[in-house]
C-alpha positions in Angstrom: -0.2 -0.2 0.1 2.5 2.6 1.0 4.6 2.0 -2.7 1.8 2.4 -4.0 0.9 5.7 -2.3 4.4 6.7 -3.3 4.1 6.3 -6.8 0.4 8.2 -6.9 2.7 10.9 -5.2 4.9 10.9 -7.6 3.1 11.0 -10.7 0.9 13.8 -9.3 3.9 16.2 -8.9 5.2 15.3 -12.2 2.2 16.8 -13.4 2.8 20.0 -11.8 5.9 20.7 -13.3 6.3 24.0 -15.5 9.4 24.2 -18.3 10.0 28.1 -18.7 12.4 28.9 -21.9 13.7 32.4 -20.3 15.1 33.9 -23.9 17.2 37.3 -24.3 15.6 39.7 -27.1 17.8 39.8 -30.2 20.0 42.7 -31.3 18.6 46.0 -30.9 18.7 49.2 -32.4 20.0 50.2 -29.2 22.7 48.0 -28.5 24.5 49.0 -31.9 24.2 52.2 -31.0 25.7 51.8 -27.2 28.4 50.3 -28.7 28.8 52.9 -31.3 28.3 55.8 -28.7 29.6 54.6 -25.3 29.5 58.3 -23.9 25.9 58.9 -24.8 22.7 57.1 -23.1 20.2 55.7 -25.8 16.9 57.4 -24.2 16.0 59.3 -27.5 14.5 55.9 -28.3 11.5 56.7 -26.0 9.8 54.6 -23.2 9.3 51.5 -25.0 12.9 51.8 -27.1 14.0 50.6 -29.8 13.1 47.9 -32.3 15.5 45.0 -33.7 18.0 45.2 -36.2 18.0 43.0 -39.0 20.4 41.1 -37.3 18.5 40.9 -34.3 15.8 39.5 -36.9 17.3 36.7 -38.2 19.0 35.8 -34.5 15.1 35.3 -33.8 14.2 33.1 -36.5 17.2 31.0 -35.7 16.2 30.4 -32.3 12.9 29.5 -33.8 14.2 27.1 -35.8 16.6 25.8 -33.2 13.3 25.1 -31.0 10.9 23.9 -33.6 10.8 20.6 -31.8 9.8 22.3 -28.3 5.4 22.2 -27.9 5.0 25.3 -26.4 1.9 26.4 -25.4 1.9 29.8 -24.4 4.1 33.2 -25.6 5.0 36.0 -23.2 7.6 39.4 -23.4 8.2 42.1 -22.3 6.4 45.5 -23.7 9.4 46.7 -24.6 9.6 46.5 -28.5 13.0 44.6 -28.8 11.6 41.7 -26.9 7.8 42.0 -28.5 9.5 41.6 -31.4 11.6 38.8 -30.7 8.5 36.9 -29.0 6.6 37.5 -31.8 8.8 36.5 -34.6 9.4 32.7 -32.5 5.6 32.7 -31.7 5.1 33.2 -35.6 6.2 29.7 -36.2 3.4 28.3 -33.4 0.5 30.5 -34.7 0.3 31.3 -31.0 -0.3 34.9 -30.2 2.2 36.9 -27.7 0.7 38.4 -24.1 3.2 41.3 -23.3 3.7 42.0 -19.3 5.4 45.4 -17.7 6.5 43.6 -14.9 9.0 41.5 -17.3 10.9 44.7 -18.6 14.5 45.8 -18.3 15.6 46.9 -15.0 14.8 50.6 -14.6 17.9 52.7 -13.4 16.3 55.6 -12.4 17.4 57.7 -14.8 19.3 57.3 -18.6 22.9 56.6 -18.6 25.6 55.8 -21.3 27.6 52.9 -21.0 30.7 55.2 -19.7 28.7 56.3 -16.7 27.3 53.1 -16.1 30.5 51.4 -16.0 31.7 54.0 -13.5 28.5 53.4 -11.7 29.7 49.7 -11.7 33.0 49.7 -10.2 31.3 51.1 -7.0 28.9 48.1 -7.3 32.2 45.5 -7.8 33.9 46.4 -4.0 30.3 45.4 -2.5 29.7 42.1 -0.9 27.5 39.6 -3.1 24.3 40.0 -0.9 24.9 43.7 -0.4 25.0 43.8 -4.4 21.5 43.1 -4.8 20.3 45.8 -2.4 22.4 48.4 -5.2 20.6 50.8 -6.9 21.9 52.9 -9.6 20.0 56.0 -8.9 17.9 56.7 -5.5 14.9 56.6 -7.7 15.7 53.3 -9.6 15.7 49.3 -8.9 17.8 47.1 -6.7 18.7 43.6 -7.8 15.8 42.6 -5.0 13.2 44.7 -6.7 14.1 43.1 -10.0 14.4 39.5 -8.8 11.0 40.0 -6.6 8.8 41.0 -9.8 10.4 38.7 -12.0 9.9 35.6 -9.8 6.2 36.4 -9.0 6.1 36.0 -13.0 7.6 33.1 -13.1 5.3 31.3 -10.3 2.0 33.1 -12.3 3.0 31.5 -15.4 3.5 28.5 -13.6 0.5 28.1 -11.8 -1.2 29.1 -15.2 0.5 26.2 -17.2 0.9 23.3 -15.0 2.8 20.4 -16.6 3.2 23.0 -20.0 6.3 24.8 -21.5 5.7 27.8 -22.2 8.6 31.1 -23.4 9.0 33.9 -22.1 11.3 36.7 -23.7 13.1 39.3 -21.3 16.1 41.2 -20.7 20.0 41.2 -19.8 19.9 42.6 -16.2 16.7 40.7 -15.2 18.2 37.0 -16.4 21.6 37.8 -14.9 19.9 38.9 -11.9 17.7 35.9 -11.5 20.5 33.8 -12.4 22.6 34.8 -9.6 20.2 34.8 -7.0 19.3 31.0 -8.3 22.8 30.6 -7.5 24.0 29.5 -11.0 27.2 32.6 -10.8 28.1 35.4 -8.7 27.8 38.9 -9.7 31.5 38.9 -11.6 30.8 35.8 -13.6 27.4 37.3 -15.3 28.5 41.1 -16.2 27.3 42.8 -19.3 27.5 40.7 -22.3 27.8 37.1 -20.5 24.0 36.6 -22.1 24.2 36.5 -26.1 21.2 38.2 -27.7 18.6 35.3 -28.5 20.5 33.4 -25.5 18.4 31.9 -22.8 18.1 29.1 -20.1 15.7 26.7 -19.1 13.7 26.8 -16.0 11.4 24.1 -14.5 8.9 25.4 -11.7 7.7 22.9 -9.0 5.7 24.5 -6.2 7.5 26.7 -6.0 10.8 25.2 -6.4 12.6 26.7 -9.4 15.5 24.2 -11.1 18.0 25.5 -13.6 18.3 22.6 -16.4 19.6 23.9 -19.6 21.1 26.8 -21.1 22.5 28.4 -24.5 24.4 31.3 -25.3 25.2 32.4 -21.4 29.1 32.0 -20.3 30.2 33.1 -17.0 33.5 35.8 -16.9 32.8 36.0 -21.0 31.5 39.1 -22.7 30.0 39.0 -26.3 30.6 42.8 -27.1 26.7 43.6 -27.1 25.7 46.1 -24.5 22.3 45.9 -23.1 
């Protein structure tokens, strides 16, 4: 009897697992602008940011081809243009609409800043203890690492609850993904700096009763940048 009860519990647990592919958007016009103009913020693209470059669109199509054997049941993206467009390209292969979510936007820093200023500020961040880095804010009115992780995990739990035993794809941003991976003990801050997640790179997590497991990754390399900005 005990053996039978155990088997029923295992089967029940297996049916409650949600698999989520978390993807970084393809190369955007703002990525290119920031690289070519490191001393200028890319704020002129507006609240919803820039669109994908042609290269970014090709990256999204390439990823869609790579994942074509996966049976996705839903697609989500940040409401920023570069993420929306990436998700729409991938979802078009499945003829499934994309749900846009503000809660998985890129980190809100508080004010626009150039890559030069960002790197200067991050020299202070680098000197902090690991836990204090999560409390760090680039500007007083910006988000801390804790703020970003909390809202992203809230979103993941809601998706997992609504899509039990399903596989879904989520397109978000580098800072969001990096902070989640660091929080999940995949790496430390100095191992996942800017550029360590490639455009259209992704990781795969399984969620079961609020337990997160990272089970795969692609285009994510500790301590190695890909020369593309956030």
